[in-house]
C-alpha positions as CSV (number, residue, x, y, z in Angstrom):
1,M,16.2,-11.2,2.3
2,K,18.5,-9.5,-0.3
3,I,20.3,-12.8,-0.8
4,C,16.9,-14.7,-1.4
5,L,15.8,-12.0,-3.9
6,W,19.2,-12.3,-5.7
7,L,19.0,-16.1,-5.8
8,F,15.4,-15.9,-7.1
9,L,16.3,-13.4,-9.8
10,T,19.4,-15.3,-10.8
11,F,17.5,-18.6,-11.0
12,T,14.6,-17.1,-12.9
13,L,16.7,-15.2,-15.4
14,T,18.9,-18.2,-16.0
15,S,15.9,-20.3,-16.8
16,F,15.0,-17.9,-19.5
17,A,18.5,-18.0,-21.0
18,C,17.4,-20.0,-24.1
19,D,17.5,-18.0,-27.3
20,E,13.8,-18.5,-27.9
21,H,13.0,-17.0,-24.5
22,F,15.3,-14.1,-24.7
23,K,12.6,-11.5,-25.4
24,E,10.5,-13.0,-22.5
25,A,13.6,-12.6,-20.2
26,Q,14.0,-8.9,-21.2
27,E,10.3,-8.3,-20.5
28,F,10.5,-10.1,-17.2
29,Q,13.6,-8.0,-16.3
30,Q,11.5,-4.8,-17.1
31,D,8.7,-6.1,-14.8
32,L,11.2,-6.8,-12.1
33,N,12.6,-3.3,-12.4
34,T,9.1,-1.8,-12.1
35,I,8.4,-4.0,-9.0
36,Q,11.7,-2.9,-7.5
37,K,10.8,0.8,-7.9
38,S,7.5,0.0,-6.3
39,F,9.3,-1.6,-3.3
40,E,11.3,1.6,-2.8
41,V,8.1,3.6,-2.5
42,L,6.7,1.0,-0.1
43,K,9.6,1.1,2.3
44,K,7.8,4.0,4.1
45,G,4.8,1.8,4.5
46,V,1.2,2.1,3.5
47,S,0.3,4.2,6.5
48,E,2.4,7.0,5.1
49,A,0.9,6.9,1.6
50,K,-1.1,10.0,1.1
51,P,-4.8,9.5,0.5
52,I,-5.9,10.3,-3.0
53,Y,-9.6,9.9,-2.5
54,Q,-11.9,9.9,0.6
55,T,-15.5,9.1,1.4
56,E,-17.3,9.0,4.8
57,T,-16.2,5.4,5.4
58,F,-12.9,4.9,3.6
59,T,-9.8,6.5,2.1
60,V,-7.8,5.4,-0.9
61,S,-4.1,5.5,-1.2
62,M,-1.8,4.2,-3.9
63,P,1.2,2.7,-2.1
64,A,2.7,1.4,-5.3
65,P,2.0,1.8,-9.0
66,H,-1.2,0.0,-9.9
67,V,-1.9,-1.0,-6.3
68,Y,-4.9,0.8,-4.6
69,F,-5.3,0.4,-0.8
70,L,-8.8,1.2,0.6
71,R,-8.6,1.8,4.4
72,F,-11.9,1.7,6.2
73,I,-12.7,3.3,9.5
74,D,-14.9,0.4,10.6
75,Q,-14.3,-3.3,10.1
76,T,-17.9,-4.2,9.5
77,E,-18.1,-1.5,6.8
78,A,-15.1,-3.0,5.1
79,G,-16.5,-6.5,5.2
80,L,-20.0,-5.5,3.9
81,S,-18.4,-3.4,1.2
82,F,-16.1,-6.1,0.0
83,V,-17.8,-9.4,0.7
84,R,-19.1,-10.0,-2.9
85,F,-16.1,-8.6,-4.6
86,Q,-13.8,-10.8,-2.6
87,E,-15.8,-14.0,-2.6
88,H,-16.5,-13.7,-6.4
89,Y,-12.7,-13.8,-6.7
90,E,-11.7,-16.6,-4.4
91,N,-14.5,-18.5,-2.7
92,P,-14.6,-22.2,-3.7
93,K,-18.4,-22.1,-4.1
94,F,-18.9,-18.6,-5.4
95,R,-15.7,-18.0,-7.5
96,N,-16.6,-16.6,-10.9
97,T,-20.3,-17.0,-10.3
98,I,-23.1,-14.3,-9.9
99,F,-24.7,-14.4,-6.5
100,S,-26.7,-12.1,-4.2
101,L,-25.6,-11.0,-0.8
102,E,-28.5,-13.0,0.7
103,E,-27.4,-16.2,-1.0
104,F,-23.9,-15.7,0.3
105,K,-25.1,-14.9,3.8
106,V,-27.2,-18.1,4.0
107,W,-24.2,-20.2,2.8
108,Y,-21.8,-18.5,5.2
109,I,-24.0,-18.8,8.2
110,E,-24.5,-22.5,7.5
111,N,-20.8,-23.1,7.1
112,Y,-19.0,-20.5,9.3
113,G,-21.5,-18.4,11.2
114,K,-21.2,-18.3,14.9
115,E,-24.4,-18.9,16.8
116,G,-26.4,-18.7,13.6
117,K,-25.2,-15.1,12.8
118,F,-23.5,-13.7,9.7
119,T,-20.1,-12.9,11.1
120,Y,-18.2,-12.5,7.8
121,P,-17.5,-8.8,8.3
122,T,-15.7,-9.4,11.6
123,D,-14.2,-12.7,10.6
124,W,-12.0,-11.2,7.9
125,A,-9.7,-8.2,8.3
126,G,-8.5,-7.8,4.7
127,Y,-9.5,-8.2,1.1
128,N,-7.5,-8.3,-2.2
129,F,-8.2,-9.0,-5.9
130,P,-7.2,-7.8,-9.4
131,S,-9.2,-5.1,-11.1
132,T,-10.6,-7.6,-13.7
133,N,-12.7,-9.0,-10.8
134,L,-14.8,-5.8,-10.8
135,E,-16.0,-6.2,-14.4
136,P,-19.1,-8.3,-13.7
137,F,-20.2,-5.6,-11.1
138,F,-19.7,-2.8,-13.7
139,D,-21.4,-4.6,-16.6
140,G,-24.6,-5.3,-14.6
141,S,-24.2,-9.1,-14.1
142,F,-24.4,-8.6,-10.4
143,Q,-27.8,-7.2,-9.3
144,N,-28.8,-5.2,-6.2
145,I,-25.5,-3.4,-5.8
146,S,-25.4,-2.1,-2.3
147,K,-24.6,1.6,-1.5
148,R,-21.3,0.3,0.0
149,E,-20.4,-1.6,-3.1
150,Q,-21.4,1.3,-5.3
151,A,-19.1,3.6,-3.3
152,V,-16.2,1.3,-4.2
153,L,-17.3,1.0,-7.8
154,D,-17.7,4.8,-8.2
155,F,-14.0,5.3,-7.3
156,F,-12.8,2.6,-9.8
157,E,-15.2,3.5,-12.6
158,P,-12.8,5.9,-14.4
159,M,-10.1,3.2,-14.4
160,R,-12.4,0.5,-15.8
161,G,-10.5,-1.6,-18.4
162,T,-7.1,-0.9,-16.9
163,K,-5.1,-3.4,-14.8
164,F,-4.5,-2.7,-11.2
165,Y,-4.7,-4.5,-7.8
166,V,-7.2,-3.7,-5.0
167,I,-6.4,-4.2,-1.4
168,A,-8.7,-3.2,1.5
169,G,-8.9,-3.4,5.3
170,S,-9.9,-1.5,8.4
171,V,-8.0,0.5,11.0
172,A,-10.4,-1.0,13.6
173,A,-9.4,-4.6,12.7
174,K,-7.2,-6.6,15.1
175,P,-4.5,-6.2,13.9
176,P,-5.3,-2.9,12.1
177,A,-5.1,-2.7,8.3
178,T,-1.5,-2.1,7.3
179,M,0.6,-3.6,4.6
180,S,4.2,-4.6,5.0
181,V,6.7,-4.4,2.2
182,E,6.6,-8.2,2.0
183,E,2.8,-8.2,1.6
184,A,3.0,-5.4,-1.0
185,R,5.7,-7.3,-2.9
186,A,3.5,-10.4,-2.9
187,Y,0.5,-8.5,-4.2
188,S,2.6,-6.8,-6.9
189,E,4.2,-10.2,-8.0
190,H,0.8,-11.9,-7.9
191,R,-0.7,-9.1,-10.1
192,K,2.1,-9.5,-12.6
193,R,1.7,-13.3,-12.7
194,R,-2.1,-13.2,-13.2
195,E,-1.9,-10.7,-16.1
């Protein structure tokens, strides 16, 4: 794995070697150094990260700089809390659109539901998106914010306007919500690329 990382870094930095891209290469190197420091923190694993916030249904830890991990006790709670956040971010039909939970439920049941039931909360074990995805929920574009959604928004409200990455899952999911160093690396790199 170290060899792959070394090859990736060597190739990437070499591609920036042109004089007009020197500043970009320096900034990229700083980003890589920040990510490397994050990986050192993540070696212990997310499960060892100390909670920084707690509600009745979830705890929040910060396993790396700018990465928040919400761990839910119950998989259904996680799914119902994150369905609109997640699907606003990546669903082919609902991406970057404003929709109600009921609209999504109808669509999901028609396309993926089992026996005509809304199975989303148990179909998915994890959720992830950049902080910018929360803005339409904060600014009132989304209506009928549920109590579950509001609990998530309440935690992130003081950080509104800053860049971070949100990851969530449940300890009751099969497999339980954990994050490997590789997954955390991917999220950190993804966050950097999307910014």
